[in-house]
Biopython code that builds the backbone (N, CA, C, O; Angstrom):
import numpy as np
from Bio.PDB.StructureBuilder import StructureBuilder

atoms = [
    (1, "UNK", "N", (150.358, 77.293, 29.040)),
    (1, "UNK", "CA", (150.216, 78.344, 30.043)),
    (1, "UNK", "C", (151.580, 78.884, 30.447)),
    (1, "UNK", "O", (152.598, 78.198, 30.362)),
    (2, "UNK", "N", (151.565, 80.129, 30.887)),
    (2, "UNK", "CA", (152.790, 80.796, 31.316)),
    (2, "UNK", "C", (152.567, 81.392, 32.700)),
    (2, "UNK", "O", (151.522, 81.987, 32.964)),
    (3, "UNK", "N", (153.540, 81.232, 33.574)),
    (3, "UNK", "CA", (153.516, 81.857, 34.889)),
    (3, "UNK", "C", (154.656, 82.882, 34.947)),
    (3, "UNK", "O", (155.759, 82.639, 34.459)),
    (4, "UNK", "N", (154.355, 84.028, 35.556)),
    (4, "UNK", "CA", (155.331, 85.104, 35.678)),
    (4, "UNK", "C", (155.589, 85.394, 37.144)),
    (4, "UNK", "O", (154.648, 85.503, 37.931)),
    (5, "UNK", "N", (156.857, 85.520, 37.519)),
    (5, "UNK", "CA", (157.221, 85.826, 38.896)),
    (5, "UNK", "C", (158.208, 86.983, 38.890)),
    (5, "UNK", "O", (159.284, 86.896, 38.298)),
    (6, "UNK", "N", (157.824, 88.080, 39.565)),
    (6, "UNK", "CA", (158.678, 89.258, 39.651)),
    (6, "UNK", "C", (159.542, 89.200, 40.905)),
    (6, "UNK", "O", (159.218, 88.522, 41.880)),
    (7, "UNK", "N", (160.646, 89.931, 40.848)),
    (7, "UNK", "CA", (161.518, 90.100, 42.002)),
    (7, "UNK", "C", (162.255, 91.415, 41.862)),
    (7, "UNK", "O", (162.302, 92.002, 40.781)),
    (8, "UNK", "N", (162.832, 91.877, 42.970)),
    (8, "UNK", "CA", (163.692, 93.051, 42.914)),
    (8, "UNK", "C", (163.110, 94.325, 43.464)),
    (8, "UNK", "O", (163.803, 95.342, 43.499)),
    (9, "UNK", "N", (161.862, 94.313, 43.898)),
    (9, "UNK", "CA", (161.284, 95.522, 44.471)),
    (9, "UNK", "C", (161.876, 95.826, 45.834)),
    (9, "UNK", "O", (162.634, 95.032, 46.391)),
    (10, "UNK", "N", (161.516, 96.989, 46.362)),
    (10, "UNK", "CA", (162.000, 97.363, 47.678)),
    (10, "UNK", "C", (161.885, 98.842, 47.927)),
    (10, "UNK", "O", (161.194, 99.565, 47.209)),
    (11, "UNK", "N", (162.574, 99.278, 48.961)),
    (11, "UNK", "CA", (162.582, 100.686, 49.358)),
    (11, "UNK", "C", (163.881, 101.334, 48.888)),
    (11, "UNK", "O", (164.965, 100.794, 49.107)),
    (12, "UNK", "N", (163.767, 102.478, 48.250)),
    (12, "UNK", "CA", (164.933, 103.184, 47.754)),
    (12, "UNK", "C", (164.729, 104.679, 47.959)),
    (12, "UNK", "O", (163.597, 105.163, 47.942)),
    (13, "UNK", "N", (165.814, 105.403, 48.150)),
    (13, "UNK", "CA", (165.726, 106.850, 48.328)),
    (13, "UNK", "C", (165.555, 107.552, 46.989)),
    (13, "UNK", "O", (165.960, 107.015, 45.958)),
    (14, "UNK", "N", (164.967, 108.731, 46.985)),
    (14, "UNK", "CA", (164.858, 109.499, 45.736)),
    (14, "UNK", "C", (166.225, 109.660, 45.081)),
    (14, "UNK", "O", (167.218, 109.948, 45.749)),
    (15, "UNK", "N", (166.261, 109.472, 43.771)),
    (15, "UNK", "CA", (167.510, 109.532, 43.035)),
    (15, "UNK", "C", (168.221, 108.196, 42.926)),
    (15, "UNK", "O", (169.193, 108.060, 42.182)),
    (16, "UNK", "N", (167.739, 107.217, 43.664)),
    (16, "UNK", "CA", (168.369, 105.905, 43.652)),
    (16, "UNK", "C", (167.929, 105.043, 42.487)),
    (16, "UNK", "O", (167.186, 105.483, 41.610)),
    (17, "UNK", "N", (168.406, 103.797, 42.494)),
    (17, "UNK", "CA", (168.129, 102.859, 41.407)),
    (17, "UNK", "C", (167.634, 101.529, 41.954)),
    (17, "UNK", "O", (167.951, 101.136, 43.076)),
    (18, "UNK", "N", (166.853, 100.853, 41.136)),
    (18, "UNK", "CA", (166.408, 99.486, 41.414)),
    (18, "UNK", "C", (166.329, 98.738, 40.098)),
    (18, "UNK", "O", (166.107, 99.329, 39.042)),
    (19, "UNK", "N", (166.512, 97.442, 40.176)),
    (19, "UNK", "CA", (166.353, 96.598, 38.997)),
    (19, "UNK", "C", (165.319, 95.529, 39.300)),
    (19, "UNK", "O", (165.487, 94.726, 40.218)),
    (20, "UNK", "N", (164.258, 95.528, 38.527)),
    (20, "UNK", "CA", (163.225, 94.511, 38.643)),
    (20, "UNK", "C", (163.466, 93.412, 37.623)),
    (20, "UNK", "O", (163.914, 93.659, 36.503)),
    (21, "UNK", "N", (163.159, 92.202, 38.036)),
    (21, "UNK", "CA", (163.284, 91.070, 37.120)),
    (21, "UNK", "C", (161.994, 90.271, 37.133)),
    (21, "UNK", "O", (161.257, 90.254, 38.118)),
    (22, "UNK", "N", (161.743, 89.612, 36.015)),
    (22, "UNK", "CA", (160.546, 88.778, 35.884)),
    (22, "UNK", "C", (160.946, 87.519, 35.130)),
    (22, "UNK", "O", (161.516, 87.581, 34.040)),
    (23, "UNK", "N", (160.640, 86.392, 35.725)),
    (23, "UNK", "CA", (160.960, 85.113, 35.106)),
    (23, "UNK", "C", (159.680, 84.411, 34.692)),
    (23, "UNK", "O", (158.730, 84.306, 35.468)),
    (24, "UNK", "N", (159.672, 83.939, 33.468)),
    (24, "UNK", "CA", (158.518, 83.213, 32.946)),
    (24, "UNK", "C", (158.790, 81.718, 32.968)),
    (24, "UNK", "O", (159.900, 81.270, 32.681)),
    (25, "UNK", "N", (157.778, 80.969, 33.306)),
    (25, "UNK", "CA", (157.884, 79.513, 33.275)),
    (25, "UNK", "C", (156.615, 78.949, 32.649)),
    (25, "UNK", "O", (155.607, 79.644, 32.524)),
    (26, "UNK", "N", (156.679, 77.694, 32.263)),
    (26, "UNK", "CA", (155.548, 77.067, 31.601)),
    (26, "UNK", "C", (155.850, 76.785, 30.146)),
    (26, "UNK", "O", (156.913, 77.134, 29.635)),
    (27, "UNK", "N", (154.914, 76.159, 29.501)),
    (27, "UNK", "CA", (155.156, 75.664, 28.152)),
    (27, "UNK", "C", (154.664, 76.605, 27.061)),
    (27, "UNK", "O", (154.894, 76.341, 25.881)),
    (28, "UNK", "N", (154.002, 77.679, 27.417)),
    (28, "UNK", "CA", (153.460, 78.571, 26.402)),
    (28, "UNK", "C", (154.513, 79.439, 25.745)),
    (28, "UNK", "O", (155.565, 79.716, 26.322)),
    (29, "UNK", "N", (154.215, 79.860, 24.540)),
    (29, "UNK", "CA", (155.131, 80.769, 23.847)),
    (29, "UNK", "C", (154.933, 82.189, 24.351)),
    (29, "UNK", "O", (153.864, 82.538, 24.852)),
    (30, "UNK", "N", (155.961, 82.997, 24.216)),
    (30, "UNK", "CA", (155.904, 84.383, 24.688)),
    (30, "UNK", "C", (156.272, 85.310, 23.544)),
    (30, "UNK", "O", (157.297, 85.131, 22.887)),
    (31, "UNK", "N", (155.433, 86.293, 23.315)),
    (31, "UNK", "CA", (155.742, 87.296, 22.305)),
    (31, "UNK", "C", (156.235, 88.566, 22.991)),
    (31, "UNK", "O", (157.395, 88.642, 23.395)),
    (32, "UNK", "N", (155.359, 89.564, 23.123)),
    (32, "UNK", "CA", (155.739, 90.808, 23.768)),
    (32, "UNK", "C", (155.760, 90.650, 25.285)),
    (32, "UNK", "O", (155.006, 89.857, 25.849)),
    (33, "UNK", "N", (156.632, 91.413, 25.934)),
    (33, "UNK", "CA", (156.662, 91.483, 27.385)),
    (33, "UNK", "C", (156.610, 92.945, 27.792)),
    (33, "UNK", "O", (156.970, 93.830, 27.017)),
    (34, "UNK", "N", (156.161, 93.188, 29.008)),
    (34, "UNK", "CA", (155.973, 94.575, 29.419)),
    (34, "UNK", "C", (156.015, 94.686, 30.939)),
    (34, "UNK", "O", (155.909, 93.695, 31.661)),
    (35, "UNK", "N", (156.170, 95.914, 31.397)),
    (35, "UNK", "CA", (156.015, 96.264, 32.807)),
    (35, "UNK", "C", (154.895, 97.299, 32.915)),
    (35, "UNK", "O", (154.830, 98.259, 32.147)),
    (36, "UNK", "N", (154.029, 97.076, 33.879)),
    (36, "UNK", "CA", (152.985, 98.019, 34.242)),
    (36, "UNK", "C", (153.211, 98.401, 35.701)),
    (36, "UNK", "O", (153.994, 97.763, 36.406)),
    (37, "UNK", "N", (152.525, 99.438, 36.143)),
    (37, "UNK", "CA", (152.563, 99.775, 37.556)),
    (37, "UNK", "C", (151.230, 100.350, 37.988)),
    (37, "UNK", "O", (150.463, 100.882, 37.185)),
    (38, "UNK", "N", (150.979, 100.225, 39.276)),
    (38, "UNK", "CA", (149.750, 100.770, 39.843)),
    (38, "UNK", "C", (150.070, 101.425, 41.174)),
    (38, "UNK", "O", (150.459, 100.761, 42.135)),
    (39, "UNK", "N", (149.901, 102.729, 41.213)),
    (39, "UNK", "CA", (150.122, 103.495, 42.433)),
    (39, "UNK", "C", (148.857, 103.467, 43.283)),
    (39, "UNK", "O", (147.768, 103.224, 42.764)),
    (40, "UNK", "N", (148.990, 103.713, 44.578)),
    (40, "UNK", "CA", (147.815, 103.698, 45.456)),
    (40, "UNK", "C", (146.734, 104.657, 44.966)),
    (40, "UNK", "O", (147.002, 105.832, 44.717)),
    (41, "UNK", "N", (145.524, 104.152, 44.833)),
    (41, "UNK", "CA", (144.403, 104.982, 44.431)),
    (41, "UNK", "C", (144.341, 105.310, 42.961)),
    (41, "UNK", "O", (143.501, 106.103, 42.535)),
    (42, "UNK", "N", (145.224, 104.707, 42.176)),
    (42, "UNK", "CA", (145.256, 104.999, 40.739)),
    (42, "UNK", "C", (145.096, 103.723, 39.929)),
    (42, "UNK", "O", (145.212, 102.616, 40.454)),
    (43, "UNK", "N", (144.828, 103.896, 38.649)),
    (43, "UNK", "CA", (144.708, 102.758, 37.761)),
    (43, "UNK", "C", (146.056, 102.214, 37.340)),
    (43, "UNK", "O", (147.089, 102.856, 37.527)),
    (44, "UNK", "N", (146.033, 101.032, 36.773)),
    (44, "UNK", "CA", (147.281, 100.430, 36.296)),
    (44, "UNK", "C", (147.713, 101.129, 35.008)),
    (44, "UNK", "O", (146.891, 101.360, 34.121)),
    (45, "UNK", "N", (148.990, 101.463, 34.902)),
    (45, "UNK", "CA", (149.498, 102.150, 33.716)),
    (45, "UNK", "C", (150.700, 101.426, 33.140)),
    (45, "UNK", "O", (151.474, 100.783, 33.850)),
    (46, "UNK", "N", (150.827, 101.552, 31.833)),
    (46, "UNK", "CA", (151.937, 100.929, 31.130)),
    (46, "UNK", "C", (153.232, 101.698, 31.395)),
    (46, "UNK", "O", (153.263, 102.927, 31.323)),
    (47, "UNK", "N", (154.287, 100.968, 31.699)),
    (47, "UNK", "CA", (155.599, 101.570, 31.927)),
    (47, "UNK", "C", (156.472, 101.428, 30.684)),
    (47, "UNK", "O", (157.003, 102.412, 30.171)),
    (48, "UNK", "N", (156.612, 100.201, 30.209)),
    (48, "UNK", "CA", (157.475, 99.936, 29.064)),
    (48, "UNK", "C", (157.104, 98.594, 28.449)),
    (48, "UNK", "O", (156.604, 97.698, 29.128)),
    (49, "UNK", "N", (157.355, 98.477, 27.167)),
    (49, "UNK", "CA", (157.131, 97.221, 26.466)),
    (49, "UNK", "C", (158.378, 96.849, 25.687)),
    (49, "UNK", "O", (159.210, 97.698, 25.368)),
    (50, "UNK", "N", (158.490, 95.570, 25.389)),
    (50, "UNK", "CA", (159.601, 95.107, 24.557)),
    (50, "UNK", "C", (159.122, 93.921, 23.733)),
    (50, "UNK", "O", (158.528, 92.979, 24.258)),
    (51, "UNK", "N", (159.388, 93.982, 22.440)),
    (51, "UNK", "CA", (158.995, 92.886, 21.568)),
    (51, "UNK", "C", (159.982, 91.733, 21.679)),
    (51, "UNK", "O", (161.032, 91.854, 22.309)),
    (52, "UNK", "N", (159.633, 90.633, 21.068)),
    (52, "UNK", "CA", (160.530, 89.480, 21.077)),
    (52, "UNK", "C", (161.845, 89.813, 20.378)),
    (52, "UNK", "O", (162.900, 89.280, 20.718)),
    (53, "UNK", "N", (161.758, 90.704, 19.398)),
    (53, "UNK", "CA", (162.962, 91.115, 18.662)),
    (53, "UNK", "C", (163.783, 92.149, 19.426)),
    (53, "UNK", "O", (164.895, 92.483, 19.018)),
    (54, "UNK", "N", (163.240, 92.657, 20.533)),
    (54, "UNK", "CA", (164.014, 93.586, 21.350)),
    (54, "UNK", "C", (163.677, 95.055, 21.162)),
    (54, "UNK", "O", (164.380, 95.917, 21.690)),
    (55, "UNK", "N", (162.629, 95.357, 20.429)),
    (55, "UNK", "CA", (162.232, 96.759, 20.260)),
    (55, "UNK", "C", (161.489, 97.219, 21.508)),
    (55, "UNK", "O", (160.494, 96.619, 21.913)),
    (56, "UNK", "N", (161.992, 98.297, 22.109)),
    (56, "UNK", "CA", (161.436, 98.797, 23.366)),
    (56, "UNK", "C", (160.688, 100.104, 23.170)),
    (56, "UNK", "O", (161.044, 100.918, 22.319)),
    (57, "UNK", "N", (159.664, 100.289, 23.959)),
    (57, "UNK", "CA", (158.923, 101.547, 23.992)),
    (57, "UNK", "C", (158.638, 101.894, 25.445)),
    (57, "UNK", "O", (158.452, 101.012, 26.284)),
    (58, "UNK", "N", (158.607, 103.194, 25.730)),
    (58, "UNK", "CA", (158.457, 103.650, 27.101)),
    (58, "UNK", "C", (157.371, 104.711, 27.228)),
    (58, "UNK", "O", (157.097, 105.462, 26.291)),
    (59, "UNK", "N", (156.768, 104.753, 28.398)),
    (59, "UNK", "CA", (155.918, 105.880, 28.739)),
    (59, "UNK", "C", (156.811, 107.113, 28.786)),
    (59, "UNK", "O", (157.968, 107.021, 29.198)),
    (60, "UNK", "N", (156.296, 108.254, 28.374)),
    (60, "UNK", "CA", (157.129, 109.445, 28.253)),
    (60, "UNK", "C", (157.870, 109.778, 29.543)),
    (60, "UNK", "O", (159.043, 110.151, 29.493)),
    (61, "UNK", "N", (157.227, 109.656, 30.679)),
    (61, "UNK", "CA", (157.847, 110.059, 31.941)),
    (61, "UNK", "C", (158.973, 109.125, 32.370)),
    (61, "UNK", "O", (159.723, 109.444, 33.293)),
    (62, "UNK", "N", (159.100, 107.963, 31.703)),
    (62, "UNK", "CA", (160.153, 107.008, 32.034)),
    (62, "UNK", "C", (161.328, 107.075, 31.070)),
    (62, "UNK", "O", (162.393, 106.523, 31.347)),
    (63, "UNK", "N", (161.142, 107.744, 29.951)),
    (63, "UNK", "CA", (162.212, 107.787, 28.947)),
    (63, "UNK", "C", (163.459, 108.414, 29.541)),
    (63, "UNK", "O", (163.403, 109.471, 30.169)),
    (64, "UNK", "N", (164.584, 107.747, 29.333)),
    (64, "UNK", "CA", (165.859, 108.232, 29.841)),
    (64, "UNK", "C", (166.155, 107.811, 31.261)),
    (64, "UNK", "O", (167.294, 107.930, 31.712)),
    (65, "UNK", "N", (165.149, 107.316, 31.982)),
    (65, "UNK", "CA", (165.365, 106.871, 33.359)),
    (65, "UNK", "C", (165.250, 105.357, 33.492)),
    (65, "UNK", "O", (165.983, 104.738, 34.263)),
    (66, "UNK", "N", (164.323, 104.762, 32.736)),
    (66, "UNK", "CA", (164.077, 103.326, 32.825)),
    (66, "UNK", "C", (164.573, 102.639, 31.555)),
    (66, "UNK", "O", (164.515, 103.205, 30.463)),
    (67, "UNK", "N", (165.056, 101.418, 31.718)),
    (67, "UNK", "CA", (165.470, 100.612, 30.582)),
    (67, "UNK", "C", (164.904, 99.207, 30.718)),
    (67, "UNK", "O", (165.134, 98.530, 31.720)),
    (68, "UNK", "N", (164.166, 98.775, 29.709)),
    (68, "UNK", "CA", (163.624, 97.422, 29.696)),
    (68, "UNK", "C", (164.497, 96.541, 28.821)),
    (68, "UNK", "O", (164.979, 96.979, 27.776)),
    (69, "UNK", "N", (164.699, 95.315, 29.238)),
    (69, "UNK", "CA", (165.493, 94.375, 28.462)),
    (69, "UNK", "C", (164.932, 92.975, 28.669)),
    (69, "UNK", "O", (164.170, 92.734, 29.605)),
    (70, "UNK", "N", (165.308, 92.068, 27.800)),
    (70, "UNK", "CA", (164.813, 90.696, 27.932)),
    (70, "UNK", "C", (165.854, 89.711, 27.450)),
    (70, "UNK", "O", (166.746, 90.041, 26.669)),
    (71, "UNK", "N", (165.716, 88.503, 27.934)),
    (71, "UNK", "CA", (166.562, 87.394, 27.506)),
    (71, "UNK", "C", (165.614, 86.295, 27.058)),
    (71, "UNK", "O", (164.994, 85.632, 27.890)),
    (72, "UNK", "N", (165.499, 86.101, 25.778)),
    (72, "UNK", "CA", (164.530, 85.125, 25.267)),
    (72, "UNK", "C", (164.895, 83.701, 25.661)),
    (72, "UNK", "O", (164.016, 82.882, 25.930)),
    (73, "UNK", "N", (166.167, 83.410, 25.695)),
    (73, "UNK", "CA", (166.598, 82.051, 26.058)),
    (73, "UNK", "C", (166.255, 81.735, 27.506)),
    (73, "UNK", "O", (165.867, 80.612, 27.829)),
    (74, "UNK", "N", (166.398, 82.729, 28.376)),
    (74, "UNK", "CA", (166.105, 82.528, 29.797)),
    (74, "UNK", "C", (164.654, 82.838, 30.136)),
    (74, "UNK", "O", (164.207, 82.584, 31.254)),
    (75, "UNK", "N", (163.915, 83.386, 29.172)),
    (75, "UNK", "CA", (162.518, 83.785, 29.400)),
    (75, "UNK", "C", (162.419, 84.773, 30.557)),
    (75, "UNK", "O", (161.616, 84.596, 31.474)),
    (76, "UNK", "N", (163.234, 85.799, 30.502)),
    (76, "UNK", "CA", (163.200, 86.831, 31.534)),
    (76, "UNK", "C", (163.074, 88.211, 30.912)),
    (76, "UNK", "O", (163.488, 88.444, 29.776)),
    (77, "UNK", "N", (162.499, 89.110, 31.675)),
    (77, "UNK", "CA", (162.451, 90.514, 31.303)),
    (77, "UNK", "C", (162.840, 91.312, 32.533)),
    (77, "UNK", "O", (162.457, 90.974, 33.653)),
    (78, "UNK", "N", (163.601, 92.371, 32.317)),
    (78, "UNK", "CA", (164.082, 93.191, 33.421)),
    (78, "UNK", "C", (163.718, 94.644, 33.188)),
    (78, "UNK", "O", (163.478, 95.075, 32.060)),
    (79, "UNK", "N", (163.684, 95.386, 34.280)),
    (79, "UNK", "CA", (163.449, 96.825, 34.203)),
    (79, "UNK", "C", (164.463, 97.507, 35.109)),
    (79, "UNK", "O", (164.386, 97.404, 36.333)),
    (80, "UNK", "N", (165.402, 98.195, 34.503)),
    (80, "UNK", "CA", (166.379, 98.971, 35.255)),
    (80, "UNK", "C", (165.800, 100.367, 35.457)),
    (80, "UNK", "O", (165.487, 101.065, 34.493)),
    (81, "UNK", "N", (165.663, 100.762, 36.712)),
    (81, "UNK", "CA", (165.056, 102.053, 37.032)),
    (81, "UNK", "C", (166.079, 102.933, 37.725)),
    (81, "UNK", "O", (166.572, 102.591, 38.799)),
    (82, "UNK", "N", (166.401, 104.066, 37.113)),
    (82, "UNK", "CA", (167.357, 105.009, 37.661)),
    (82, "UNK", "C", (166.662, 106.336, 37.971)),
    (82, "UNK", "O", (165.547, 106.591, 37.516)),
    (83, "UNK", "N", (167.337, 107.163, 38.746)),
    (83, "UNK", "CA", (166.802, 108.492, 39.085)),
    (83, "UNK", "C", (165.360, 108.394, 39.571)),
    (83, "UNK", "O", (164.485, 109.131, 39.117)),
    (84, "UNK", "N", (165.134, 107.488, 40.484)),
    (84, "UNK", "CA", (163.773, 107.236, 40.952)),
    (84, "UNK", "C", (163.219, 108.431, 41.730)),
    (84, "UNK", "O", (163.939, 109.140, 42.432)),
    (85, "UNK", "N", (161.921, 108.618, 41.574)),
    (85, "UNK", "CA", (161.202, 109.728, 42.207)),
    (85, "UNK", "C", (160.118, 109.182, 43.114)),
    (85, "UNK", "O", (159.665, 108.053, 42.924)),
    (86, "UNK", "N", (159.694, 109.962, 44.099)),
    (86, "UNK", "CA", (158.600, 109.481, 44.959)),
    (86, "UNK", "C", (157.358, 109.078, 44.165)),
    (86, "UNK", "O", (156.637, 108.163, 44.565)),
    (87, "UNK", "N", (157.109, 109.741, 43.064)),
    (87, "UNK", "CA", (155.926, 109.413, 42.264)),
    (87, "UNK", "C", (156.067, 108.097, 41.492)),
    (87, "UNK", "O", (155.113, 107.640, 40.862)),
    (88, "UNK", "N", (157.251, 107.492, 41.544)),
    (88, "UNK", "CA", (157.422, 106.160, 40.953)),
    (88, "UNK", "C", (156.966, 105.055, 41.912)),
    (88, "UNK", "O", (156.934, 103.881, 41.544)),
    (89, "UNK", "N", (156.618, 105.435, 43.129)),
    (89, "UNK", "CA", (156.130, 104.461, 44.096)),
    (89, "UNK", "C", (154.875, 103.785, 43.586)),
    (89, "UNK", "O", (153.893, 104.446, 43.249)),
    (90, "UNK", "N", (154.914, 102.463, 43.531)),
    (90, "UNK", "CA", (153.787, 101.707, 42.988)),
    (90, "UNK", "C", (154.081, 100.214, 43.109)),
    (90, "UNK", "O", (155.195, 99.808, 43.440)),
    (91, "UNK", "N", (153.075, 99.422, 42.838)),
    (91, "UNK", "CA", (153.287, 97.993, 42.629)),
    (91, "UNK", "C", (153.557, 97.810, 41.142)),
    (91, "UNK", "O", (152.779, 98.261, 40.302)),
    (92, "UNK", "N", (154.649, 97.155, 40.827)),
    (92, "UNK", "CA", (155.056, 96.933, 39.446)),
    (92, "UNK", "C", (154.717, 95.497, 39.038)),
    (92, "UNK", "O", (155.030, 94.535, 39.740)),
    (93, "UNK", "N", (154.073, 95.391, 37.887)),
    (93, "UNK", "CA", (153.603, 94.104, 37.393)),
    (93, "UNK", "C", (154.288, 93.747, 36.080)),
    (93, "UNK", "O", (154.440, 94.585, 35.191)),
    (94, "UNK", "N", (154.688, 92.512, 35.981)),
    (94, "UNK", "CA", (155.214, 91.956, 34.734)),
    (94, "UNK", "C", (154.039, 91.449, 33.901)),
    (94, "UNK", "O", (153.073, 90.901, 34.432)),
    (95, "UNK", "N", (154.140, 91.640, 32.609)),
    (95, "UNK", "CA", (153.077, 91.218, 31.700)),
    (95, "UNK", "C", (153.692, 90.579, 30.465)),
    (95, "UNK", "O", (154.760, 90.985, 30.005)),
    (96, "UNK", "N", (153.014, 89.589, 29.943)),
    (96, "UNK", "CA", (153.481, 88.954, 28.713)),
    (96, "UNK", "C", (152.278, 88.479, 27.911)),
    (96, "UNK", "O", (151.200, 88.254, 28.462)),
    (97, "UNK", "N", (152.467, 88.332, 26.629)),
    (97, "UNK", "CA", (151.427, 87.722, 25.813)),
    (97, "UNK", "C", (152.028, 86.663, 24.916)),
    (97, "UNK", "O", (153.218, 86.684, 24.602)),
    (98, "UNK", "N", (151.188, 85.749, 24.515)),
    (98, "UNK", "CA", (151.638, 84.665, 23.660)),
    (98, "UNK", "C", (150.452, 83.944, 23.061)),
    (98, "UNK", "O", (149.324, 84.065, 23.542)),
    (99, "UNK", "N", (150.713, 83.207, 22.026)),
    (99, "UNK", "CA", (149.641, 82.507, 21.338)),
    (99, "UNK", "C", (149.630, 81.042, 21.740)),
    (99, "UNK", "O", (150.651, 80.356, 21.692)),
    (100, "UNK", "N", (148.460, 80.584, 22.135)),
    (100, "UNK", "CA", (148.264, 79.172, 22.404)),
    (100, "UNK", "C", (147.472, 78.607, 21.234)),
    (100, "UNK", "O", (146.343, 79.039, 20.997)),
    (101, "UNK", "N", (148.033, 77.652, 20.494)),
    (101, "UNK", "CA", (147.318, 77.078, 19.345)),
    (101, "UNK", "C", (145.915, 76.629, 19.719)),
    (101, "UNK", "O", (145.712, 75.863, 20.660)),
    (102, "UNK", "N", (144.965, 77.124, 18.959)),
    (102, "UNK", "CA", (143.575, 76.755, 19.219)),
    (102, "UNK", "C", (142.870, 77.679, 20.178)),
    (102, "UNK", "O", (141.642, 77.666, 20.264)),
    (103, "UNK", "N", (143.620, 78.478, 20.896)),
    (103, "UNK", "CA", (143.026, 79.374, 21.890)),
    (103, "UNK", "C", (143.307, 80.841, 21.599)),
    (103, "UNK", "O", (142.676, 81.719, 22.186)),
    (104, "UNK", "N", (144.239, 81.114, 20.707)),
    (104, "UNK", "CA", (144.513, 82.486, 20.354)),
    (104, "UNK", "C", (145.474, 83.164, 21.304)),
    (104, "UNK", "O", (146.205, 82.521, 22.058)),
    (105, "UNK", "N", (145.450, 84.507, 21.241)),
    (105, "UNK", "CA", (146.386, 85.309, 22.029)),
    (105, "UNK", "C", (145.971, 85.314, 23.503)),
    (105, "UNK", "O", (144.818, 85.588, 23.838)),
    (106, "UNK", "N", (146.922, 85.011, 24.360)),
    (106, "UNK", "CA", (146.691, 84.981, 25.801)),
    (106, "UNK", "C", (147.553, 86.039, 26.479)),
    (106, "UNK", "O", (148.650, 86.350, 26.016)),
    (107, "UNK", "N", (147.048, 86.586, 27.574)),
    (107, "UNK", "CA", (147.799, 87.570, 28.346)),
    (107, "UNK", "C", (148.061, 87.014, 29.745)),
    (107, "UNK", "O", (147.202, 86.372, 30.350)),
    (108, "UNK", "N", (149.266, 87.277, 30.236)),
    (108, "UNK", "CA", (149.671, 86.752, 31.527)),
    (108, "UNK", "C", (150.164, 87.888, 32.413)),
    (108, "UNK", "O", (150.725, 88.872, 31.931)),
    (109, "UNK", "N", (149.946, 87.734, 33.722)),
    (109, "UNK", "CA", (150.373, 88.732, 34.698)),
    (109, "UNK", "C", (151.120, 88.091, 35.847)),
    (109, "UNK", "O", (150.797, 86.985, 36.280)),
    (110, "UNK", "N", (152.121, 88.801, 36.333)),
    (110, "UNK", "CA", (152.763, 88.393, 37.561)),
    (110, "UNK", "C", (151.967, 88.889, 38.754)),
    (110, "UNK", "O", (150.939, 89.548, 38.597)),
    (111, "UNK", "N", (152.455, 88.566, 39.956)),
    (111, "UNK", "CA", (151.733, 88.926, 41.179)),
    (111, "UNK", "C", (152.050, 90.349, 41.636)),
    (111, "UNK", "O", (151.356, 90.896, 42.494)),
    (112, "UNK", "N", (153.077, 90.939, 41.075)),
    (112, "UNK", "CA", (153.445, 92.306, 41.424)),
    (112, "UNK", "C", (154.545, 92.371, 42.463)),
    (112, "UNK", "O", (154.677, 91.486, 43.309)),
    (113, "UNK", "N", (155.332, 93.432, 42.386)),
    (113, "UNK", "CA", (156.383, 93.671, 43.371)),
    (113, "UNK", "C", (156.343, 95.152, 43.749)),
    (113, "UNK", "O", (156.233, 96.021, 42.884)),
    (114, "UNK", "N", (156.432, 95.425, 45.042)),
    (114, "UNK", "CA", (156.287, 96.786, 45.554)),
    (114, "UNK", "C", (157.599, 97.561, 45.394)),
    (114, "UNK", "O", (158.675, 97.083, 45.755)),
    (115, "UNK", "N", (157.477, 98.759, 44.850)),
    (115, "UNK", "CA", (158.602, 99.693, 44.786)),
    (115, "UNK", "C", (158.188, 100.945, 45.550)),
    (115, "UNK", "O", (157.174, 101.569, 45.236)),
    (116, "UNK", "N", (158.974, 101.303, 46.544)),
    (116, "UNK", "CA", (158.696, 102.497, 47.340)),
    (116, "UNK", "C", (159.897, 103.426, 47.279)),
    (116, "UNK", "O", (161.016, 103.041, 47.618)),
    (117, "UNK", "N", (159.648, 104.658, 46.840)),
    (117, "UNK", "CA", (160.708, 105.661, 46.745)),
    (117, "UNK", "C", (160.440, 106.716, 47.806)),
    (117, "UNK", "O", (159.494, 107.497, 47.704)),
    (118, "UNK", "N", (161.282, 106.723, 48.814)),
    (118, "UNK", "CA", (161.049, 107.621, 49.940)),
    (118, "UNK", "C", (162.339, 107.842, 50.704)),
    (118, "UNK", "O", (163.190, 106.956, 50.785)),
    (119, "UNK", "N", (162.472, 109.030, 51.260)),
    (119, "UNK", "CA", (163.634, 109.318, 52.098)),
    (119, "UNK", "C", (163.325, 109.040, 53.562)),
    (119, "UNK", "O", (164.187, 109.225, 54.421)),
]
sb = StructureBuilder()
sb.init_structure("model")
sb.init_model(0)
sb.init_chain("A")
sb.init_seg("    ")
for serial, (resi, resn, name, xyz) in enumerate(atoms, 1):
    if name == "N":
        sb.init_residue(resn, " ", resi, " ")
    sb.init_atom(name, np.array(xyz, "f"), 0.0, 1.0, " ", f" {name:<3s}", serial, name[0])
structure = sb.get_structure()
């Protein structure tokens, strides 16, 4: 099993920056990691993904503003968010997947961290 804990959310002014971090613990293996977000009254949406090898992909509206990175040795994934907009306000969730022998591919979620962009 894998547990994910996010940190780094908060209140920031439009145009500002925040860095979210997610630490994984437990004995399970981790393959891909990702960040999702859910704004009030909306569904959860994918923000960015990163493979174990470090290949990153982003939602179009985040390209050039957000950067996802990971440290496999430390079992962490980060999301650097620049040029933040009010519409980036949401709860941000860390996500990971991994294979448990005998059980197949498992998906894990963190508890979420609030990001509020407001003046």
